[in-house]
N, C-alpha and C positions, 0 to 999 in steps of 0.2 A: 504494500500500500504506500502511496506517495503522500507524506504528511508535510504540510507547510506550516511552520511555526514562526510567529511574528512577535517580536519584542524589541523595543528601541535599544535596549541594552542586552541584546542576546548573549547568553542563553536565558538569563532571568529565571522565571519559573520553570524553565525546561532544563535546568542544570543537570538533573539526573534522569529525567524522563527521556530526553533526546538520545543520550548514549544507550539507554535501555532499548529504545525502539530500533536504533541502528544495529545493536547486537542481535535483535530478533529478525533482522533482515529487511526491515522497512526502508524505503527510500525517504530520506529526511532532508528537507530544504529549510534552512534558517534564513530569516530576513530581519535586518535591523539597521540602525544607523551607526552602531559601534563597530570597531574592527572585529574580524573573525576570531573565534576562540583559538587558543593555542593548538598546536598540532599534536596533542597528546593522543595516545592510542585509543582512548575512549571516544574520540571524535572521528575516528577513521570512517570514511564513507559519507560524511556530512557535506552537502553542498551549501555554501553560504553566500548570500547576496547582500551587499550593503547598499541601501537605497540612498539616492543623492538628495542633499538638501541645499545644493548650490552655494555652499559656504555660509549659510545662514547660521549665526551663532546661537540664537535662541528661537528656534522655529515654533510657530504656533501650531495648535492642534490641526487646523485646516491645512497648513503646509505639510505637516507630517502625513495626514490622510491622503493628500494628493500625491505625495512622493511614493507612498506605499502602493497606491493604486497604479501608478505608472510602472513601478517595478513588477507588480503582479501581472499587468498586461503583457510586459515583455516576457515574463516566465510562461505565460499562457501561449504566446506565439512560438516559443522555442521548444517547450516540452509538454504543453497541454495543461489542462486544469488538474490540480491535485485532487486526491480522493477526500481529503479532509483539511480544513484550515483551522488553526488554533491561534488566538491573538489576545494579547493584553490590551485592555481598552483605555488605560489611563492617559495616554498621550495623543489620542485621536487617530491611531493607526487603523482602527476598525471601520472608519466612517464610510468608505466607498467599496468595501470588499464585496458586499452583496451585489453591487452593479457589475463588478468584474467577474465574479463567480456566482451567477444566479442559481445554479443547480448544485453547487458544492456545499455539503454540510459545514456549518460554521459554528465553532465552539469559542466562546468568549470568556475572559477572566477579568471581571470588573473590580475585584478585591473589596471595595468598601464604598458605602453610600456616605458622602461627606455630611458631617453635622458638627455643631460647635463643640460638643463634648469630646469628639475625636482629637481635637487640638487643645483640650484642657479647659475650655470655657465652661464654667459650672462644675468642673471636676477637680481642678487644681486650685487650692485656696490661695496660691500666690497670684492667681489671675483674677481674684475677686474684684468685681466692679468693672472689669474690662469686657468688651463685646467683640464678637467675631465679625469679620468682613464676609458676609454671606455670598458675595459675588463670586468668590473663589469656589465655594461649595457648589453654587448653582452651575458653574461652568463644568466642573468635574462630574457632577451628577447627570448633567445633560448628556455628556459623552457616554456615560455608563448606560443610561436609559435607552439611548438610540441604539447602542450596540446590542443590548439585551433584546430589544424589539426585533432586530434583524436576525438574531441568532437562532440556531437549532438547539443549542444547549448552553447553559451558563454554569460555570464552576467557581466556587470560592473555597478558600483554604481552611476555614474553620467555622464553627457554628456562630461564634461571636460576630464574625464579619457578615454572615448571612442575616443575622438579626438586625444589622444596621440598616437594611434596605426597607423601604415601605412595603406594607403587606401585599399589594397587588404584584409587585415585582418579586418579593421574597419567595412566593410560591413556585417561581420558575427556577430558583437557585438550588443547585446540588452541591452539598458539602463533599468535596473530594480533594484532600490534601495532595500536594505534589509528591510528598513522601521522602523518606530517608533510606539509604542503603545501610541497614543495621550492622552489617559486618564491619563497617568502618569505625564503629564506635564501641568503646568499652571504658570502664573505670580503671584508673591507674593512680590510686591515691598516694602512693609512696614515691612517685617519680620526682627526681630532682631536675628542675628546669632552669635554663639560662637564656636570657635574651638581652643583648646590648645593654650591659650595665645593671641588669636585674637578675638576681639569683634567688631561687626559692628552694629551700631544703625540705626534706620529707617531714620534719616536725613542725613546719609552718602551715597552719590551716589557711587556705586561700578562699577569700570571698570574691566572687567574680561578677562582673557586669560587662556585657558585650552589646554594642549597638553600632550601627553604621556611623552615627554621629552621637557624641556624648551631649545629650540635650535633655531638658526637662520632660519632654514627651516620653522618653524612655527611662525616666526616674533617676537621672544622675544627681539631681538636687536632693531627692529623698535619700539616696544612698549616702551622700556626704553629710547630710543632717544626722543620720543615724550612726555614722562611723565613730564619733568620739566615745559614745557609750560602749560600742562593740570593742574598740581598741583598748579601753580601760579595763574591760572585763576579761578579755582574752589577750594577754600580752604578746603572744607570738603570731596572732592573726595578721594577715596582710590583705589589703584591698587592692584588687587588680582590675583595671579598667581597659577595655579595648574599644577603639573607635577613633574617628577623627574629631577635630574640634571646630567644625564649621557651624553653619546656621542650622542644619538639620531639616526635618520635615515640619516641625512645629512653626507656628506663626509668631511665637514670642521672640522678639529681636535680641541679638547680642548688642553689646555696646561697642563703641569705637575702641575702648581700652581693653575689653575683656570678652572672651568667649564664655559659653555657658559653664563649661567645666572649671575654668579659671575663676569665674565669679563664685561658684560653689566652694572652691578651695579657699578663696579669700574670706569667706564668711565663717570658717572654722575658728574655734577658740585658739588662742595663742599657744596653749600647752599641748596641742595635738602634734604628734610626731609625723611630719610629712614624709619621712623616709619609709614609712609603712604603707604609703599610698603610691601605687605604681601605675603610671599611664604607659601602656605599651604601644600606643598609636594603632595603626591598622595592620593587623597580622595577616599573612597569607593563610589560606584555609587549613592546611595541615597543622600549622602552628596553633591556630585557634582551637582546633579539635584537641590538640595535645594539652592545652591549657584547661579546657573543659573536662578532660579526663582526670585532671588533678584537682578539680574544684571540690572544696568541702561544702560550699553553699553558693548557689547561683541566684543572683537577684534578677528576677524577670518582671521588673516594674514597668508599667506603661499606662498611658491614657487608653481609652477604648479605640485603639487604632488597629492596624493590621498585625497579624501574628508574625513575630520575628522567627526566621529559620534558626537562629542561634539558640533560642529558647528550646526548641525541639531537640537540637543537637546536644544541649546540656542534659536534657532528660534522657536522651539515648545513651549518654556517657555515664548515667547513674548518679548525676549530681543531685543533691538535695535542693529542692527549688523553693524559693520564697517569692511569691507574687502578690498582687493586690486585687481586691475586689474590683470588678469592672475592666480588668485587663483582658486582652484577647485570649490568653491561655486559661483564664479563670473558669470558663465553663467545662474545661477538660479536667479540672482538679477537684478532688474531694478533700477538703481541708483536713489535714492531719493524717491522710492516707497516702496520697501520691504527691503531696506538696503542702505548703502552708500559704494561707491567704491573710493579708492584713489590710486595714484601711489605707488608701493611698496617702492621705494627708497626716497619718499618725507615725511620725518617725520614731517615737519611743516604742510603739508596738513592733515596728520593723526591727529595731535594735534588739528587743527582747526575743523575737523569733529567731534571729540569727545567733544570738548568744546561746539560746537553748540548744540549737542544733550543734554548735561548735563544742558545747560541753557534753554532748551525748552522741558518741560515735555510733552506737547501736541504732539509735533512732535515725541518724543520718543515712545509714546503710539501708534501713527499711524503707525510708521515703525514696531514696535513690533507686532502689530495686523496683519499687512500685511505679516510679516515674518511667523507667525503661520499659516496664510491662505495658504501660499506657501507649508508648510510642509503637511498640510491637503490635498491639491490638488495633490501633487507629491511625497510625501515621507512617507505617512502613511503605517503602516504594511498591 
């Protein structure tokens, strides 16, 4: 079967799916605006097309949609219509696919229905009194709604994301996670790790937080607020954060002098030992997994936004998870069984949850084992 997979930052959601389909003998074409994936053996057989944006630095959804349509028309002329088209809707790439492939089944990935709570308004007490610019939501939601109406099937990665959509659209959405290859993940709690100036010995419990960007949306402020209590109670504990220090997905702006992570650091009491707070920047994927295998407690804090792949990977590694009510992973957790849930705005409750886990290795192991079982049952490739 010829599968056409479209994502502006290919492979995106198809990171593991596309290689699996290639291995099964399917003909897979990737289409995006990013450069082709590296030539690793797992990508052998992939045909990759990069659609042209004519040097436009920040293309609009309309421009992306037109560029994708032109690339698909060229594909149709050279090799014919694919048997199936799968496309992420967030950047407008799905807009004209139905007109190019009127008879081809179309599967769309809309991810989330935008609402103020997804960006912290009415959710994060630090944003109290502020209001969201709903024009941004309206534009993104319009793209999603148009794609859903044109599609034959609609997939979202978790139940929390499905619940964000209005009821008339929600009934069309199927929860079908992209999935993890479980054989790549396991716990390794005694490993000694080294990264550029950072060394973690086996007797140091690691509290980990991983996000594309270290920002309030993914709980970096809550983690730093809770850390002084954790550090005082567990003298050998280390806080390890992975991610860049840019603006992120949230609407809360950084200042000219400071990014979100730096601002959170600056708010800590003077007696907090900053040598126990480690920012590793952006790790390559194998190194990130290695860190998660070593995690004693993983912080999966978030606004009601999209489910982070790294949260699932931490669970697959058997890390004991602490998340918050309203997070994307919360519906998959039974508090006290496969993870812990605390109120997002209660940094003391967060600290107490982490301290309790770091002081109780048996309970950590129980929660981590149950978390991996959850991934095996509901999130395996």
